VMD Tcl script that builds the backbone (N, CA, C; Angstrom):
set m [mol new atoms 309]
animate dup $m
set s [atomselect $m all]
$s set {name element resname resid chain x y z} {
  {N N UNK 1 A 89.571 123.373 84.060}
  {CA C UNK 1 A 89.898 121.955 84.747}
  {C C UNK 1 A 88.926 120.778 84.132}
  {N N UNK 2 A 89.478 119.859 83.704}
  {CA C UNK 2 A 88.512 119.167 83.004}
  {C C UNK 2 A 87.872 117.757 84.047}
  {N N UNK 3 A 86.866 117.165 83.634}
  {CA C UNK 3 A 86.119 116.296 84.432}
  {C C UNK 3 A 86.056 115.090 83.541}
  {N N UNK 4 A 86.463 113.906 83.816}
  {CA C UNK 4 A 86.445 112.691 83.071}
  {C C UNK 4 A 86.035 111.487 84.101}
  {N N UNK 5 A 85.285 110.359 83.187}
  {CA C UNK 5 A 85.010 109.271 84.154}
  {C C UNK 5 A 86.003 108.012 83.679}
  {N N UNK 6 A 86.272 107.463 84.614}
  {CA C UNK 6 A 87.147 106.164 84.369}
  {C C UNK 6 A 86.609 105.094 84.993}
  {N N UNK 7 A 86.991 103.623 84.438}
  {CA C UNK 7 A 86.225 102.892 84.892}
  {C C UNK 7 A 87.631 101.708 85.540}
  {N N UNK 8 A 87.505 101.437 86.848}
  {CA C UNK 8 A 88.440 100.522 87.683}
  {C C UNK 8 A 87.792 99.572 88.177}
  {N N UNK 9 A 87.970 98.274 87.945}
  {CA C UNK 9 A 87.585 97.133 88.502}
  {C C UNK 9 A 85.852 97.375 88.424}
  {N N UNK 10 A 85.418 97.515 87.336}
  {CA C UNK 10 A 84.126 97.600 86.956}
  {C C UNK 10 A 83.389 98.855 87.778}
  {N N UNK 11 A 84.085 99.685 88.091}
  {CA C UNK 11 A 83.352 100.861 88.891}
  {C C UNK 11 A 83.603 102.212 88.269}
  {N N UNK 12 A 82.693 103.000 88.153}
  {CA C UNK 12 A 83.118 104.141 87.436}
  {C C UNK 12 A 83.472 105.121 88.421}
  {N N UNK 13 A 84.597 105.927 88.118}
  {CA C UNK 13 A 84.974 106.849 89.302}
  {C C UNK 13 A 85.232 108.528 88.275}
  {N N UNK 14 A 84.695 109.356 88.880}
  {CA C UNK 14 A 84.886 110.731 88.225}
  {C C UNK 14 A 86.128 111.393 88.655}
  {N N UNK 15 A 86.961 111.893 87.872}
  {CA C UNK 15 A 88.264 112.446 88.145}
  {C C UNK 15 A 88.331 113.642 87.433}
  {N N UNK 16 A 88.954 114.660 88.298}
  {CA C UNK 16 A 89.433 116.056 87.902}
  {C C UNK 16 A 90.690 116.023 87.371}
  {N N UNK 17 A 91.080 116.625 86.077}
  {CA C UNK 17 A 92.515 116.876 85.546}
  {C C UNK 17 A 92.529 117.988 85.112}
  {N N UNK 18 A 93.866 118.231 84.636}
  {CA C UNK 18 A 94.138 119.561 84.066}
  {C C UNK 18 A 93.510 119.188 82.570}
  {N N UNK 19 A 93.005 120.600 81.929}
  {CA C UNK 19 A 92.751 120.289 80.340}
  {C C UNK 19 A 93.939 119.748 79.575}
  {N N UNK 20 A 93.748 118.859 78.739}
  {CA C UNK 20 A 94.577 118.172 77.803}
  {C C UNK 20 A 95.382 116.879 78.619}
  {N N UNK 21 A 94.907 116.765 79.768}
  {CA C UNK 21 A 95.566 115.339 80.275}
  {C C UNK 21 A 94.339 114.216 80.436}
  {N N UNK 22 A 93.420 114.464 80.103}
  {CA C UNK 22 A 92.318 113.204 79.916}
  {C C UNK 22 A 92.766 111.952 79.622}
  {N N UNK 23 A 93.600 111.791 78.224}
  {CA C UNK 23 A 93.910 110.850 77.733}
  {C C UNK 23 A 94.964 109.978 78.646}
  {N N UNK 24 A 95.805 110.885 79.247}
  {CA C UNK 24 A 96.736 110.315 80.318}
  {C C UNK 24 A 96.340 109.539 81.430}
  {N N UNK 25 A 95.131 110.238 81.886}
  {CA C UNK 25 A 94.353 109.725 83.116}
  {C C UNK 25 A 93.757 108.456 82.691}
  {N N UNK 26 A 93.357 108.296 81.509}
  {CA C UNK 26 A 92.306 107.313 80.995}
  {C C UNK 26 A 93.667 106.093 80.829}
  {N N UNK 27 A 94.721 106.219 80.394}
  {CA C UNK 27 A 95.746 105.327 80.197}
  {C C UNK 27 A 96.228 104.775 81.681}
  {N N UNK 28 A 96.267 105.827 82.557}
  {CA C UNK 28 A 96.615 105.281 83.953}
  {C C UNK 28 A 95.600 104.509 84.557}
  {N N UNK 29 A 94.421 104.905 84.447}
  {CA C UNK 29 A 93.491 104.296 84.870}
  {C C UNK 29 A 93.285 102.751 84.551}
  {N N UNK 30 A 93.432 102.809 82.847}
  {CA C UNK 30 A 93.412 101.188 82.363}
  {C C UNK 30 A 94.504 100.178 82.980}
  {N N UNK 31 A 95.604 101.231 83.095}
  {CA C UNK 31 A 96.767 100.529 83.847}
  {C C UNK 31 A 96.468 99.669 85.110}
  {N N UNK 32 A 95.944 100.719 85.922}
  {CA C UNK 32 A 95.373 100.012 87.280}
  {C C UNK 32 A 94.526 99.103 87.053}
  {N N UNK 33 A 93.700 99.415 86.506}
  {CA C UNK 33 A 92.558 98.226 86.200}
  {C C UNK 33 A 93.035 97.117 85.579}
  {N N UNK 34 A 94.432 96.702 84.736}
  {CA C UNK 34 A 94.777 95.653 84.468}
  {C C UNK 34 A 95.508 95.209 85.677}
  {N N UNK 35 A 96.160 95.967 86.571}
  {CA C UNK 35 A 97.023 95.335 87.590}
  {C C UNK 35 A 95.670 94.682 88.661}
  {N N UNK 36 A 94.666 95.304 88.565}
  {CA C UNK 36 A 93.693 94.679 89.594}
  {C C UNK 36 A 93.248 93.356 89.064}
  {N N UNK 37 A 93.166 93.256 87.675}
  {CA C UNK 37 A 92.439 92.233 86.930}
  {C C UNK 37 A 93.612 91.105 87.163}
  {N N UNK 38 A 94.664 91.401 87.310}
  {CA C UNK 38 A 95.673 90.297 87.146}
  {C C UNK 38 A 95.749 89.940 88.639}
  {N N UNK 39 A 95.635 90.476 89.785}
  {CA C UNK 39 A 95.460 90.050 90.770}
  {C C UNK 39 A 94.569 89.392 91.304}
  {N N UNK 40 A 93.100 89.839 90.586}
  {CA C UNK 40 A 91.815 89.082 90.809}
  {C C UNK 40 A 91.925 87.541 90.224}
  {N N UNK 41 A 92.607 87.719 89.060}
  {CA C UNK 41 A 92.797 86.218 88.244}
  {C C UNK 41 A 93.780 85.570 89.069}
  {N N UNK 42 A 94.730 85.908 89.715}
  {CA C UNK 42 A 95.599 84.985 90.685}
  {C C UNK 42 A 95.379 84.863 92.306}
  {N N UNK 43 A 94.695 85.829 92.638}
  {CA C UNK 43 A 94.394 85.795 94.193}
  {C C UNK 43 A 92.701 85.566 94.365}
  {N N UNK 44 A 91.974 85.842 93.487}
  {CA C UNK 44 A 90.627 85.767 93.737}
  {C C UNK 44 A 90.190 87.092 93.862}
  {N N UNK 45 A 88.706 87.262 94.099}
  {CA C UNK 45 A 88.206 88.678 94.524}
  {C C UNK 45 A 88.521 88.797 95.830}
  {N N UNK 46 A 89.325 89.842 96.251}
  {CA C UNK 46 A 89.361 90.331 97.819}
  {C C UNK 46 A 88.774 91.106 98.342}
  {N N UNK 47 A 88.000 91.804 97.540}
  {CA C UNK 47 A 87.315 93.166 98.049}
  {C C UNK 47 A 88.135 94.153 97.280}
  {N N UNK 48 A 87.253 95.394 96.972}
  {CA C UNK 48 A 87.796 96.384 96.349}
  {C C UNK 48 A 89.034 97.130 97.264}
  {N N UNK 49 A 88.765 97.100 98.503}
  {CA C UNK 49 A 89.784 97.805 99.170}
  {C C UNK 49 A 91.184 96.826 99.100}
  {N N UNK 50 A 91.186 95.854 99.306}
  {CA C UNK 50 A 92.401 94.881 99.542}
  {C C UNK 50 A 93.085 95.121 97.972}
  {N N UNK 51 A 91.938 94.894 97.013}
  {CA C UNK 51 A 92.868 94.906 95.598}
  {C C UNK 51 A 93.214 96.127 95.409}
  {N N UNK 52 A 92.831 97.293 95.683}
  {CA C UNK 52 A 93.431 98.578 95.434}
  {C C UNK 52 A 94.673 98.882 96.173}
  {N N UNK 53 A 94.723 98.409 97.341}
  {CA C UNK 53 A 95.973 98.524 98.110}
  {C C UNK 53 A 97.035 97.586 97.482}
  {N N UNK 54 A 96.640 96.215 97.259}
  {CA C UNK 54 A 97.502 95.320 96.440}
  {C C UNK 54 A 98.182 96.079 95.134}
  {N N UNK 55 A 97.084 96.565 94.300}
  {CA C UNK 55 A 97.837 97.206 93.130}
  {C C UNK 55 A 98.444 98.436 93.407}
  {N N UNK 56 A 98.126 99.163 94.344}
  {CA C UNK 56 A 99.108 100.147 94.733}
  {C C UNK 56 A 100.395 99.799 95.059}
  {N N UNK 57 A 100.674 98.739 95.882}
  {CA C UNK 57 A 101.973 98.253 96.343}
  {C C UNK 57 A 102.689 97.577 94.822}
  {N N UNK 58 A 101.688 96.835 94.097}
  {CA C UNK 58 A 102.527 96.163 92.886}
  {C C UNK 58 A 103.229 97.187 92.148}
  {N N UNK 59 A 102.472 98.543 91.745}
  {CA C UNK 59 A 102.766 99.574 90.815}
  {C C UNK 59 A 103.846 100.534 91.602}
  {N N UNK 60 A 103.795 100.409 92.945}
  {CA C UNK 60 A 105.127 101.123 93.655}
  {C C UNK 60 A 106.145 100.203 93.562}
  {N N UNK 61 A 106.240 99.024 93.503}
  {CA C UNK 61 A 107.289 98.110 93.383}
  {C C UNK 61 A 107.794 98.333 91.953}
  {N N UNK 62 A 107.009 98.491 90.845}
  {CA C UNK 62 A 107.276 98.491 89.471}
  {C C UNK 62 A 108.278 99.663 89.401}
  {N N UNK 63 A 107.750 100.841 90.149}
  {CA C UNK 63 A 108.160 102.388 89.939}
  {C C UNK 63 A 109.776 102.104 90.679}
  {N N UNK 64 A 109.887 101.346 92.015}
  {CA C UNK 64 A 110.871 101.347 92.658}
  {C C UNK 64 A 111.961 100.498 91.951}
  {N N UNK 65 A 111.791 99.417 91.123}
  {CA C UNK 65 A 112.713 98.817 90.184}
  {C C UNK 65 A 112.984 99.708 89.120}
  {N N UNK 66 A 112.248 100.463 88.704}
  {CA C UNK 66 A 112.506 101.256 87.397}
  {C C UNK 66 A 113.485 102.435 88.043}
  {N N UNK 67 A 113.471 102.800 89.216}
  {CA C UNK 67 A 114.450 103.901 89.761}
  {C C UNK 67 A 115.652 103.062 89.954}
  {N N UNK 68 A 115.583 102.157 90.495}
  {CA C UNK 68 A 116.949 101.534 90.662}
  {C C UNK 68 A 117.666 101.287 89.383}
  {N N UNK 69 A 116.968 100.560 88.357}
  {CA C UNK 69 A 117.402 100.313 86.984}
  {C C UNK 69 A 117.902 101.547 86.336}
  {N N UNK 70 A 117.361 102.494 86.422}
  {CA C UNK 70 A 117.918 104.081 86.085}
  {C C UNK 70 A 118.906 104.722 86.873}
  {N N UNK 71 A 119.330 103.907 87.832}
  {CA C UNK 71 A 120.445 104.572 88.687}
  {C C UNK 71 A 120.072 105.501 89.843}
  {N N UNK 72 A 118.927 105.659 89.803}
  {CA C UNK 72 A 118.681 106.704 90.940}
  {C C UNK 72 A 118.765 105.867 92.199}
  {N N UNK 73 A 119.131 106.560 93.113}
  {CA C UNK 73 A 119.342 106.346 94.579}
  {C C UNK 73 A 117.836 105.775 95.283}
  {N N UNK 74 A 117.956 104.624 95.788}
  {CA C UNK 74 A 116.664 104.228 96.580}
  {C C UNK 74 A 116.941 103.576 97.822}
  {N N UNK 75 A 116.388 104.223 98.908}
  {CA C UNK 75 A 116.749 103.884 100.162}
  {C C UNK 75 A 116.593 102.444 100.465}
  {N N UNK 76 A 117.466 102.023 101.108}
  {CA C UNK 76 A 117.384 100.217 101.298}
  {C C UNK 76 A 116.763 99.968 102.335}
  {N N UNK 77 A 116.636 100.769 103.576}
  {CA C UNK 77 A 115.854 100.447 104.588}
  {C C UNK 77 A 114.711 101.602 104.736}
  {N N UNK 78 A 113.495 101.410 104.874}
  {CA C UNK 78 A 112.532 102.311 105.065}
  {C C UNK 78 A 112.399 102.736 106.698}
  {N N UNK 79 A 112.686 103.887 107.271}
  {CA C UNK 79 A 112.649 104.007 108.656}
  {C C UNK 79 A 111.332 103.768 109.309}
  {N N UNK 80 A 111.412 103.600 110.465}
  {CA C UNK 80 A 110.236 103.616 111.505}
  {C C UNK 80 A 109.160 104.510 111.152}
  {N N UNK 81 A 109.702 106.095 110.793}
  {CA C UNK 81 A 109.003 106.864 110.824}
  {C C UNK 81 A 108.005 106.522 109.412}
  {N N UNK 82 A 108.920 106.381 108.454}
  {CA C UNK 82 A 108.354 105.960 107.217}
  {C C UNK 82 A 107.361 104.939 107.110}
  {N N UNK 83 A 107.643 103.898 107.893}
  {CA C UNK 83 A 107.035 102.685 107.802}
  {C C UNK 83 A 105.647 103.046 108.418}
  {N N UNK 84 A 105.678 103.924 109.607}
  {CA C UNK 84 A 104.255 104.311 110.090}
  {C C UNK 84 A 103.674 105.023 109.143}
  {N N UNK 85 A 104.148 106.139 108.453}
  {CA C UNK 85 A 103.584 106.868 107.777}
  {C C UNK 85 A 102.783 105.888 106.570}
  {N N UNK 86 A 103.383 104.948 105.935}
  {CA C UNK 86 A 103.034 104.318 105.177}
  {C C UNK 86 A 101.712 103.427 105.293}
  {N N UNK 87 A 101.752 102.727 106.484}
  {CA C UNK 87 A 100.796 101.994 107.110}
  {C C UNK 87 A 99.582 103.277 107.619}
  {N N UNK 88 A 100.021 104.233 107.864}
  {CA C UNK 88 A 98.895 105.325 108.047}
  {C C UNK 88 A 98.063 105.735 106.579}
  {N N UNK 89 A 99.067 105.582 105.529}
  {CA C UNK 89 A 98.447 106.053 104.424}
  {C C UNK 89 A 97.468 104.994 103.903}
  {N N UNK 90 A 98.024 103.491 104.231}
  {CA C UNK 90 A 97.407 102.395 103.751}
  {C C UNK 90 A 95.854 102.254 104.315}
  {N N UNK 91 A 95.779 102.573 105.529}
  {CA C UNK 91 A 94.460 102.796 106.321}
  {C C UNK 91 A 93.730 103.724 105.838}
  {N N UNK 92 A 94.375 104.925 105.399}
  {CA C UNK 92 A 93.456 105.933 104.681}
  {C C UNK 92 A 92.875 105.533 103.577}
  {N N UNK 93 A 93.759 104.653 102.599}
  {CA C UNK 93 A 93.157 104.216 101.169}
  {C C UNK 93 A 92.170 103.205 101.542}
  {N N UNK 94 A 92.479 102.543 102.634}
  {CA C UNK 94 A 91.297 101.405 102.697}
  {C C UNK 94 A 89.935 102.230 103.143}
  {N N UNK 95 A 90.018 103.246 104.061}
  {CA C UNK 95 A 88.904 103.879 104.396}
  {C C UNK 95 A 88.272 104.725 103.142}
  {N N UNK 96 A 89.317 105.224 102.519}
  {CA C UNK 96 A 88.504 105.741 101.158}
  {C C UNK 96 A 87.882 105.057 100.248}
  {N N UNK 97 A 88.439 103.968 99.911}
  {CA C UNK 97 A 87.818 102.578 99.091}
  {C C UNK 97 A 86.411 102.055 99.763}
  {N N UNK 98 A 86.637 102.086 101.216}
  {CA C UNK 98 A 85.427 101.762 101.775}
  {C C UNK 98 A 84.029 102.715 101.420}
  {N N UNK 99 A 84.537 104.106 101.591}
  {CA C UNK 99 A 83.522 105.090 101.325}
  {C C UNK 99 A 82.965 105.169 100.092}
  {N N UNK 100 A 84.025 104.889 99.110}
  {CA C UNK 100 A 83.745 104.766 97.333}
  {C C UNK 100 A 82.468 103.588 97.474}
  {N N UNK 101 A 82.912 102.485 98.250}
  {CA C UNK 101 A 81.814 101.173 97.772}
  {C C UNK 101 A 80.498 101.474 98.380}
  {N N UNK 102 A 80.550 102.336 99.505}
  {CA C UNK 102 A 79.237 102.645 99.962}
  {C C UNK 102 A 78.530 103.455 99.369}
  {N N UNK 103 A 79.146 104.039 98.484}
  {CA C UNK 103 A 78.302 104.919 97.199}
  {C C UNK 103 A 78.013 104.535 95.895}
}
mol reanalyze $m
mol bondsrecalc $m
mol representation Tube
mol addrep $m
C-alpha cells in the first residue's frame, strides 16, 4: 500500500492508496482542489468544512448528470430514509473536516 500527500485548499493530507494508484489520487485531489478554488472565487472563503461539503455536492451533481447523460437510471426522488442518511453523512463530513482543521 502506497502513502502519498495531496494538497487541497492549501492543506496537506496524507492518503493511503493501492500501489500504482498514486497518480490517479493526485489527479482526483487536484480536481477537488479546483472545485474548492472555484467555490471560493464565487462565494468567498466559507471555511474548510463548508467548502468541502459544497465541493462534494458539486462533484456529486456532475456525476449524477453524467449518469443521466449516459442513460443510466437515476432515482427522481430521494426517499426520506436516503435523505436522512445523506444529512447524517454531511454531518459526519463536517465533523471530520473540523477534526482535520484542529490538527
